[in-house]
C-alpha positions in Angstrom: -219.9 -59.0 187.4 -217.0 -57.2 189.1 -215.0 -60.2 190.2 -215.3 -63.4 192.2 -215.1 -63.4 196.1 -212.2 -64.1 198.1 -212.0 -67.4 200.2 -212.0 -67.5 203.9 -210.9 -70.0 206.3 -214.5 -71.1 206.5 -214.3 -72.1 202.8 -211.5 -74.6 203.0 -214.2 -77.3 203.4 -215.4 -76.6 199.9 -211.8 -77.4 198.6 -211.5 -80.3 200.8 -214.7 -81.6 199.6 -213.8 -80.9 195.9 -216.9 -78.5 195.4 -214.3 -75.9 194.2 -211.3 -76.7 192.8 -207.9 -75.2 192.3 -208.2 -74.3 188.9 -210.9 -72.0 189.7 -208.8 -70.0 191.8 -206.3 -67.1 191.3 -203.9 -65.9 193.7 -203.3 -62.2 194.7 -200.1 -62.2 196.3 -199.0 -59.5 198.8 -198.1 -56.4 197.6 -199.8 -56.7 194.3 -201.8 -54.0 193.0 -205.6 -53.9 193.5 -208.5 -51.6 192.8 -210.5 -50.7 195.6 -214.3 -50.3 194.5 -214.7 -48.4 198.1 -212.0 -45.6 197.6 -212.2 -45.9 193.5 -208.2 -46.2 193.5 -205.5 -48.6 193.2 -203.9 -49.8 196.4 -201.5 -52.6 197.2 -202.9 -56.0 198.7 -201.7 -56.0 202.5 -202.1 -59.7 202.7 -202.5 -62.7 200.3 -205.9 -63.2 198.8 -207.3 -66.3 197.2 -210.4 -65.3 194.7 -212.4 -67.5 192.4 -211.3 -66.4 189.1 -213.0 -64.5 186.4 -214.2 -66.2 183.0 -211.5 -66.1 180.8 -210.1 -62.9 180.6 -213.1 -61.1 181.9 -213.9 -60.1 185.4 -217.6 -61.9 185.8 -217.1 -64.7 188.6 -216.1 -68.1 187.0 -219.6 -69.7 188.5 -221.8 -66.7 187.3 -224.1 -67.7 184.4 -224.8 -64.8 182.6 -227.5 -66.2 180.5 -229.6 -67.1 183.7 -228.2 -64.6 185.9 -227.7 -67.4 188.4 -224.7 -68.9 190.3 -223.7 -72.4 188.9 -222.2 -73.5 192.1 -224.7 -71.8 194.2 -225.1 -75.2 196.9 -221.3 -74.8 197.5 -220.9 -71.2 197.6 -218.2 -69.4 199.7 -218.8 -67.4 202.9 -218.6 -64.0 201.0 -221.2 -65.1 198.7 -223.5 -66.5 201.5 -223.4 -63.3 203.4 -223.8 -61.1 200.4 -227.2 -59.1 200.5 -227.6 -56.4 198.1 -230.0 -54.5 200.5 -227.5 -54.9 203.3 -224.0 -55.2 202.8 -223.1 -55.3 206.9 -222.4 -58.7 207.1 -220.2 -58.8 204.3 -218.4 -55.9 205.2 -217.7 -57.1 209.0 -215.7 -60.1 207.5 -214.0 -58.2 204.5 -210.0 -58.7 204.6 -210.3 -61.0 207.7 -209.6 -64.9 208.1 -208.7 -65.1 204.4 -207.3 -68.2 203.0 -203.7 -68.4 201.5 -202.0 -71.0 199.4 -200.1 -72.1 202.4 -203.6 -73.2 204.0 -204.6 -75.3 200.9 -201.5 -76.7 199.6 -199.6 -79.2 202.0 -196.0 -78.8 202.8 -194.8 -82.2 201.2 -196.5 -81.2 197.7 -193.7 -80.8 195.3 -195.0 -77.4 194.0 -194.5 -75.8 197.5 -190.6 -75.9 197.1 -191.2 -73.6 194.1 -193.7 -71.4 195.8 -191.5 -70.7 198.8 -188.8 -69.8 196.5 -190.9 -67.5 194.4 -191.9 -65.6 197.5 -188.6 -65.2 198.8 -186.9 -64.1 195.2 -190.0 -62.3 193.6 -191.6 -60.3 196.5 -194.0 -57.7 195.1 -193.4 -55.0 198.0 -191.1 -53.0 195.2 -194.6 -52.3 193.2 -195.9 -50.2 196.3 -193.5 -47.7 194.6 -195.3 -47.5 191.2 -198.6 -47.0 193.0 -197.4 -44.1 195.1 -195.4 -42.4 192.2 -197.3 -39.3 191.3 -194.9 -38.3 188.5 -195.4 -41.8 186.9 -192.1 -41.6 185.6 -189.6 -44.4 186.2 -185.8 -43.9 186.6 -183.4 -46.3 184.8 -182.3 -47.9 188.1 -185.9 -48.7 189.3 -186.6 -50.1 185.8 -183.6 -52.4 185.9 -185.0 -53.7 189.4 -188.3 -54.5 187.7 -186.7 -56.2 184.8 -185.0 -58.4 187.1 -188.0 -59.2 189.2 -190.1 -60.2 185.8 -187.4 -62.4 184.8 -186.9 -64.3 188.0 -190.7 -64.6 188.1 -190.6 -66.2 184.9 -187.7 -68.3 185.3 -189.2 -69.9 188.5 -192.6 -70.4 186.9 -190.7 -72.1 183.8 -188.5 -74.3 186.1 -191.6 -75.4 188.0 -193.7 -76.0 184.9 -190.9 -78.2 183.3 -190.6 -80.3 186.5 -194.2 -80.6 187.4 -196.4 -80.1 184.1 -199.3 -78.3 185.5 -201.8 -76.3 183.4 -202.2 -72.7 183.3 -205.1 -72.5 185.4 -203.0 -74.0 188.4 -200.0 -71.5 187.3 -202.4 -68.8 188.3 -203.5 -70.4 191.9 -199.6 -71.4 192.5 -198.0 -68.3 191.5 -200.5 -65.6 190.9 -200.3 -63.3 187.8 -197.0 -63.1 185.9 -195.5 -59.6 187.0 -194.9 -58.4 183.7 -198.9 -58.6 183.2 -199.2 -56.9 186.5 -196.8 -54.0 185.5 -198.9 -53.7 182.1 -201.2 -51.4 184.0 -198.6 -49.1 184.6 -197.7 -48.6 181.1 -194.9 -50.8 180.9 -194.7 -53.1 177.9 -192.5 -56.4 177.8 -190.4 -56.9 175.0 -188.2 -59.9 174.5 -184.7 -59.1 174.0 -182.0 -62.0 173.7 -184.4 -64.6 175.7 -185.0 -61.9 178.4 -187.8 -59.6 178.9 -187.1 -55.9 179.0 -189.7 -53.5 180.0 -190.5 -50.1 178.0 -192.5 -47.3 179.0 -195.5 -46.6 176.7 
């Protein structure tokens, strides 16, 4: 109910065998703010994480059937689901954050989208967002806001270029590029406004 599992190297076979498709995945990029259930606070992802996405805009795992309280993909569930025991989380905790899959384990180098992903990672890294998480005043100066605006628009430009060239679905976009940066920033009270074809962020 609080989100799908992260995928590990052992889960790659589920993708190869088409037991889980790419449209069911979402990429959490390195540097992206994530909520730690253990410490009940926002921190940043230290590495890339591939997860089963939620249902539409909600958190429940895409394979969780709420009517029957069961997994619709139980026979082909990922490692974290296999190890999860509500009464004893030791096995799950032992693999947390270890041996995680990334897009570079899943997408072959000769797939055309890989050029866009590599360009996106080079030009749209999220390390800058760490400053938002560690900013106790929660105020943003004009220079930092300009940097964020540049990042938001670069992110959208590369996505648009890739979409025009490769014509993929929104579901695949969330796997290929993760969440748009302006959507990530909305959790920090930064509201996007389109002005002359460009996104400008405003503090709520």
